[in-house]
N, C-alpha and C positions, 0 to 999 in steps of 0.2 A: 599669750605670746606677746612680747613687747620689744620694740626697737626704738632706740633713742640715740640721736647723734646731734651734735651742736657745732656751729661755726661761729666764732666770736669775732666781732669787729669792735675794737676799742679805739676811741678817738680822743684827742685832746679837747678840752672844753671849748665849745663854740665852733668847731671846725665842720661838723656834720649838720646838714639841714634837711636832708630828704632820705627816705628809705622806702623799700617796697618788699613785699613778700607775696608769693603765689600759693595757690592751693596745690595739693599733690598732683592733680591732673594738669595743672597749668591754665585751667579755664577761668579762674577767678584771680584777680590781682588786687591787692590792697596797697595803697600808697600813703605814706606819712611824710609830713613836712612841718617845719616851723615857719610861720609868717615873718614878715619884717619886724614885727613887734614882739616876736618870740611866742606867739600864740600857736598851739598845736592844731593841725588840720589833718583830715584823712579824706581819701576818696576811694571808690571801688569801681573796677572794670569787670565785665563779664564777656569773655570771648573778644577781647580787645575793644569793647564798646563801653562807654561810660554808663554806669548804673546809679551810683551815688556821686554827685558832684562834691567839690571841696566843701567839707563840713567842719565846723569848729568843735573842739573838745575842751574840757576844763571843768573846774569845780569852784563854786563860790562858797566862802566860809563866813560864818557869823562873827563879827567883831575881829576879823583877821583879814589881811590882804588876800584877794582872790588868787586861786591857782589856775589862771586862765591866760596869762601872758608873761612876758619878760623871762621866758625859759631859755635855757640853752641845753644842748644834749651832752650828757656826761659819757654815756656808752650806748651802744646799740648792739643787740645780740640776736641772731637768728638760730633756730633749732627746728628739728623735725621729730615727730612722735608718731608711733604706730603700734597699736595694741588691739587685742580682742578680749572682751570681758563678758562674763556670763551674768545676766540679771537673775535675781531670784525668781521673779515672775515677769512675763513680758510677751511682746509680739514675736520675738524670736529668741532662740536659746543662746545666741552669741551676737554681740554687737561690736562692730569695728569702729575704732576711734583713731582716726588718722588725720593729722593736720601739720601744717608748718606754722611756726611762731616767730613773731618779731617782738622783742622786749626792748622798749626805749626808756632809758633812765634820764630823767630831766631834773634840772635844779633851777630854782628861781634866782635870778641874778641879784635881786634886792634882798629878799628875806632868807635866802639860802635853804628854803624848804625844798625837799626832794619829793618827787612823784614819778612813778613809773606808769607807762601805758603799755599794756600787754595786748597784742593782737594775735588771734589764731585764725587761720584760713583753712577751711575744710573744702571738700569738693562740692558741698551743698550750700556754703555760705561763709560769712565772716563773723567774728566775735571780738569784742574788746572790753577791757575793764581798766579801772584806775586802781593802782596799787600804792599804798602809803607805807613806806618802810619805817621801822623804828628809828627815831632821830631826836636829837635834843631840840631842834627847831620846831618840831610839831609833835605834841603828845596827845592831850585831849583836844578835840575840836568838834564844831557843829557845822554841818552842811546846811546852807541856806538855799542853795539852788545848784542845778547841774546844767552846764553850758551845752551839753551834747546835742548835736544836730544831725538830721538825716535829710540832706538836700537832694531831692529827686529830680528826674529829668523832665517828666511830662505828666499829663493829666491822666493818671492811672485810674482804672476801675478799682474801687475800694470796698471791702466788706468790713463794716465798722459798727461799733456800739459806742455810746457816750462814755467819756472818761469820768465815770462816776466813782467817787472815792469810797462809796459804801455798797455798791451793788454791781455785779456783772451779769445780772439776770435779764438782760434786754434781748429782744430779737434783733437780728442783724439787718443793717441797711446796706443795700447794694447800689452804690452811686458812683459817679466820677469823683475824683479827689476834690475838684472845685465845688462840689455840691455838699460837702460835709457841713452840717449845720444842725446842732442839737435843738435849736428852737423850733424845728419843723417836726419833731418826733411827737407822736401821740403818747402822752404820759399816763393815760388811763390804761395801763398795761399790767396791772396786778402786782407791781413792785411796791413794797411798803415803805422803805426808807430810800430816799434819793438824795444824792449830794453831788450835783454836777456843777463844777466851778466856772465853766466857760462855754461859750457858744461853739467853739471849734476844738474842744478837748475830746480825744478819742482814746480807747483802751488798746493795749497790746494783749495778745498777738494781733497785729494789723496785717491782714492778707490783701494783696494787691495783684492786679494784672495790667501790664502796660499795653498800649494800643498795638505794639508789635508782637505781643504774645509772650512776653517775659513775665514770670511769676516771682513776686517779691513778698517777703514776710518779715516784719520787724517785731522783735520780741525781746525777752531777757531770760537769763538763766542764773540759777544759784542765788536767788534772793534770800540772803541770810543777814540778819541784823541791819536791815536797810528797808526803806519804804518801797512800795510798788511804783514802777515807772508808768505813767501815762504819757500821752503825746499831744502837744498843742500844734494844730495844723495852721499853716499859712496857706490858705486855699487859693490865693492868687499866684503865688510863686512856687507852689508844690514843695514846701519845706515843712519839716517836722522838728519840734524841739522837745527834749525830755522834760517832763514835769513830774516832780516827786511829790507824793502825797504827804501833807504836813501833819504834825501832831496838834494837840489841843491849843498850843500857844504859837503855832505857826512855823516852828522849826521842822527841818526835814529829817535829819539823822544825827545822832550823838555817837561819836566814834573815838577810838583810841588806837594809836599806832602800836604795832603793825596791824594793818587791816586792808581790806579790799572792797571795792564796789561789786555789785552783781555784773555779770556779763551783759553787754548790749549786743544783740544778734541781728543779722540780716541774712535771711535765706534767699538764694537766687537760683533759678533754673528756668529753662525753656520747656520743661516737662513738669506738669503739676504733680505727677506721681512722686517726684523727688522731694517735694515739700512735705507732702502728707506722710511719706515714709521715713522722713529724716529722724535720726536719733541724736542730732547735734546738741539739743538742749540737755538731754541726759548726759552726753559725753562731757559737757562743761561743768557738771557737778562732781563733787568728790565721790570716790568709791565708797562702798558700804562700810559703815563703822560698826556693824554688828557681826560678831564672830559666829554666833549660832543663829542661823536663819531657818532652821528646820521647822519651826512653829508657824512660819509665814506661809499660808496656803490659800489658793484661790477658793472662792465660794460662790455657789449659786443659791439664792435664797428667795423665800416668799415672806410676806409679812402683813401685819395689821397696820395699814398705811393708806392705800388707795381708797378704802372704804370710808375714811374720814374726808378725803378730798371730794368724794361724790356724795357726801352727807348721809351715808347709810348709818354711820356711827360717829362718835365724837372722841376727841382726845381726852376731854375732861370727864371726871366721874359723875358730875352733876348733869351732864348732857346738855349744857347750855350752848356749847360751841361759841361762847362769848369770852374772849381771852382778856378782857380789859377792865371789868368792873365788878367782879365777884367779891363779896365781903363776908358772907356767912359760912358756916360749916356746911360743906357740900353733902347733899343727899343723893343716893342712887336714883337714877331716872330710867334705867334700862337701856339707855342709848350708848353707854360707854363701850368702846371697842376692845380695850385691853383687859378683858375679863379672863378668868382662868378657863372657863368653858370654851370661849372663842380661841384662846391661845392653843389649847389642846387640839382644836380642830385644825389649826395651821400646822402644828407639829405632826399630826397624823398624815396630813396631806404631803408634807415634806418627806416624811419617811416612806410613804407609799410610792412617791414619784422620783425618789433619788436626789432630792435637794439637800444641800449641806446645812442650811441654817434657816432660822425664823427670826425676823425682826419684829419687835413689838414697840410701837410708839404709844404714849399716853399711859404707861404703866405706873408712873410715879406722881406723887401729889404735887399740886401747884398749877395745873393747867387751867384752873378756873380764872386765874388772874396773873397772866404771865407776860403779856405783850402790850405795848402801846403807851404805857405810863412811865417808862424809863425807871422801872422798879428794880432795885438792886437785889434784895433777898427774895428769891423766887423758889427755885428748886434746890433740894439738898442732894439729889442724885442717888439717894440710898433708901428713901421711904416709899414703899409701894402703896397704891390705893388698896382699900380693904378687899376688893374683889380680885386682886392679883397676888397669888401666893407664890412668891419668887422661889422659895425652897422646893415646894412640891412640883412646880412647873419645870424647874431645872432638873429635878430627878426624873420626871416624866420624859423630858427631852432626851436625857442620857440613856434611858431604857430604849428609846426609839433610834438611838445613834444619830441624833440631830443636835446641832449646836445652836444655842440661843445668841442672838445679836443684840447688844445693849443699845439704848438710845439715850443720849444726853442732849436735850435742848437747853441752851444756856440763856435764851432770850436776850442775847447780847451782853449779859452781865458777866463779863470775863473775870472781874475781880472775885465775884461769888464762886465761879467755877474753879478758879485756881485754889481758893480756900478749901474746896471740897474734893479736889481732884484725887488725892491719894486715897481718901476713904471710898470714893466712887470706884477706883480701880481695885481696891481691896475687896469690895463687894463682888466685882466681876470675877476676880480670881477665885473667891470662895465658891461661887456657883458656876465656874468654868465657862464664862463667856469669853470667846477668843477675839471678838471684834466689837467696836463701838461706832455708831453713827452719831457724830456730833453736829449740833446746829447752832447758828448764830443769827437768828432772826431778830431784827430790831436795832435800835441805836445802841452803840457800844457804851459800856461802863467799864473803866473810868470814862466819865462823861466828857465829851468833846473830842474823843479819839475816833478815827475812822477805821473801817474794816481793813483798809489797805495801807495804813500807816505803819511806821517802824515797830511800834510797841505791839501791834496786832500780828504782824509778821513774826515777831519773836514769840508771841503767845502760841500761834499755830505750830511753829516749829518745836516749842517747848513741850507741848502736849504730845506730839509725835515721839520726841526723845524720851519723855517720862513714861509713855506707854510702852516703849521698847524695854524699859527696865522691868515691866510687868509681863512682857511677852504678849502684848495686846496690839491688834491691828486697828488702824484709824481710817475712818471714812468721813471726811469733814464736809459739811454743807454750809453754804453762805460764808465760806472762807475766802481769802484772797486766792487767786488762781495759782495752781502749782507751776513751778518753774524747774522741775527735775529733781526736787529734794528727795523724791522717792527712790532715787539711786543711792543716796547716802543713808537714808533710813527706809529700807524696803518694807517696813511695817506700815508706812503711809500708803496703804493699798489702793485707795481711790479717794476722789473728792467730787463734789458737785461743781461749785464755782462757775456756773453758767446757767442759762435758762433751761431748766429741766422739764421732763415730761408732765409734771403735775400742773404746770401752767395751763395745759389744755383742758383741765377739769373745771376751772372756774374763772378764766379770763379770756382775752382775745386769743390766747394760745400761741403756738409756735407755727409759723408758716411752713409749707411743705419743703422749702429749700433749707430750713434750719439745720436739719441733720446732715446735709451735704456740706455745710460750712464748718461745723464744730471740729471735724477731724483736721482741718487746716488751721484752726485757731486754738481754742481752748485745750484740745487734746495733745497738742505738741509738748505741753509741759507735764503731762501725766494722765493716768486713766480717769475717766469720768463715770460717776454713778448716775447714769441718765434715767434709770428705771424704765426700761422698755417693756414690751409684752402686753400692751393693752388690746384686748379683743373686742370689747363692747365700746366701739369708737365714739358713738354719739351719747352725750349726757342726757338727752331726752329719754333714753332707755330707763333712767332712774326717776326723771321728773319730766313729764310731757311739756312743761313750760320752759325747760332749759334749751338754749340754742348752742351752748358750747360743745366742742368736740375735739378729738385728736385729729390733727391735720395730715393723716396718713391712711393708707389702707392697712388691713390686718397683715397682709404679706410683708409690707414694709416694716411693721413692728417686729416680725421675725428676723428680717435681714439686719436690723439694728444690732442684734447680738453679735454679729460678725463685723459690721462696719464701725461700730462704736466700741473700740477696744476697752475692756476692763477685766481684771481678774476677779472682780466682785460684780456679779450680775443678778439683778432682781427680776423675777417673774412678778410684775407689779400689779396685775389685775386681781379681781376677786376670784376666789377659788372656784365658785360655781360657774364663772364664765369660762374657765379652762375645761371644766367638766362638760360644758355644752359643745366644745369644739376639740374633742380629744385628738383628732387626726392632726390638726394644726399645732396643738400643744406638744405633740411628739417632738417637734424640732427643738423647742425650748428644753425639753428633757434631755435631748441628745447632744446639743451644742456644748462645746468645751469652753474653758475660760483661760487656758494657759497654752502657749504655742511654741513650737519649734521654729516655725518659719511663717512669714506673711508676705504675700505678693499683692501689690497694688496694681490691678490690671487696667483699670480705667479711672480717671479722676479729672474733675473740673469743678472748682469751688462754686457753690451756689447752684450747680446743675446736677451732677451725678457722681457716684463713687461705686466701684466694684472691687472687692477685696476677697482673696482666698487665703485661708490659714490652715496650716498643718498642726494637728494636735501634738502636744508635748509627749514624746516617747511612743507615739502610735502612728499608724499608717492612715488614719482617717483625716479627711480634709473637710472644711466647711467654706461655703462661699456666700457672700452677701452683696447684693446690688440694690442701690436706692437711687431714686430720681427726685426732682423737685416737682413743681406743679404741672410739668409737661410730661406727657407720655413719651416713652423711649424704647427703642429696640436696638439690640446689639448682638453680635455673635462672639462668644468667648472661646478662645482656644484653651484646652485643658492640658497644655504641655507642662504645667506645674506638677501634675500627677507623676508618680513613679513609673518609669518606663517598664514595660513588660508586665504590668499588673492590670487586672480588670477591677473595676469599681462599680458598685451599685449606687447610682445617683438618684436621690429622692429630691424632687424639685417642688418647692412650695412657691406658688406664683399667683399673681393677680388673674382673676377670671377675665374673659374678654370684655365684659361690661363693667369691670371694677373702676371705681373712681373715688378718690379720697373724700370728696364732698357728698356725692350722690349715692354711691354704692360701695362703701369702704370694706365691708366684710366679705365681699365676693372673692373667693379664692379657689384654686384647684391644686391638686397634688398629682404628680405623675412620676413614674419610675422608669429608668433606662439603664442599660449597661454601657459603660464608657471606658476609654483608655486615655493615655496621654496624647493620642493622635486624634481624639474626638473633638468636636465643637458642640456647643450648646447655644441655641438662640434664646435670648432673654427678651421678654415682652413685658415692659413695666407700664402700669397704668399711671395716669396723673396722680402724683403723690404716692406712687407705689414702689414695690420692691420685689425681689426674688431672693429666697434663701434655699441653699442646696447643701445636703450632706452627701459625702462620698465615703462609702464603706467598702474596703477591699473585699473581693470575692476570693475565697480560698480555692 
């Protein structure tokens, strides 16, 4: 259902200098004006109070006059838009897209170049973008900088990671705005490639909370043919400026009119639940370009993956686990994980326990010498190791009604991957692989490019679009973070693009608050393949000399299947660890991956999150609640359940003496009958969680 109406205001050149537009509810107001020198500015109010002070807009061009001043307004147009659309997969079956728009058409008085600035104001925030119409005065052009500012009111609490051009795999820092400082970060954090250009550079999404309790989030949407935007912080004056990731020669973006920039977004609310539940980023992307989406399906999977991280097996055939210096023909060592025998074991387990797929990493030749030397010719994505019979294993999986998930590690050699891409997809289609997990570990080739630059953004989007031609779903790892492109190409089913669960196996790991922040940041742009479900929490289980561990309780690992939305969910631990705890494993078997409705019941970034979700097309509900390093109790009303129905609630929770560090596997399971009038008390241990399934009683 869609409603669209417009009111036009057309003015003679130079007569209009200020305009404003409000959100549908009237809570948020965006004001636009031209300064005395013709420079564009905007400001934002929330409930009649300033949130973003007057901030400059504009674009700097290479070898051309800047589009930052000497403007006058040609026309100004306001309009309203209201629709509901249905995502292929999602947190809810229908998404409302309701905003008011202000479109200001500008012309530079000296060069006669035209540029439009489009503002959209939703009930949860504002968005704006630069629009360059087709014109004789501007055809091909190069962006050298973006003037865009976000001038804030006060010294907010900020959840931030460094503005690294090559990695988003940092743990979050929770500090005041004035304490942003990359030089104070412990860089012994397990990240292989780091490219931080400045002391005060931070990434978006940037989540903040003001001293008065207002929640703010600065991000971007629909990053297409454009570099990722980071933010340079003026920690004294609480200002942020857009910083675009450069290419190998320092340019930011190569464009041709007509074209647009990504949307710059500011979410605003006095209720944290509004931020984490927002679909504004998705709404700012174009609708699906795929006519047939019947082949895009959610998946729960197991895989040959965690066993390499805990060093039970290796990716490489030779079993060296040394990715940088192999020179001879590899010989089998017996340590290789991706063997036919081991793969069949995973296929059998998936079939027995109702899982959709099996991921196998290390199946293809090249893992003996793939990372660290900036090597271009590594993998061909089609040649298996001698102990992996792709034809026989595919046939075996088909007999068991299990789908195989392909793995393509590129080692950052993008040029090599693009040369082999169609042959790799042909192989997948031949053996009926519906999805691929891609990886981009290492420095990028073409050399000098960054993971977050324009050419890499184009590559990530190209792979998704090319995969759609083959009816293949994409799960990208080490990519630039999603900005809602999954609405336009819903086969972009998931991505990593943040610090995942595997860091707990071999580094300082992820602190207990980590999973309470990701839904407010990384996940605003699309589902995350976080790979939850680790039951053997401490790595000393595998080697008594190891001190690394997952920084959660086992119950919290279960709750992550609900709080960390993704239509692609992995049961990441070793199969034998699930067989040891079959009662807890039952929740992973039961939990769904696609939803009709999602209710964010409690939310505070860095502290806690409680979410309830209704299964797509069914009456079952699931609830997940997680906390940071602090124990927490709360009482949850179950008024989201269907009135008049009784439900069997199975509650998976921390035991009384559970603790993420000292006693992480202590859990208990209890069952009770509930209705929409019931309440459930949650008792979360430090670093803990609760997972609940609600099954209707006939």
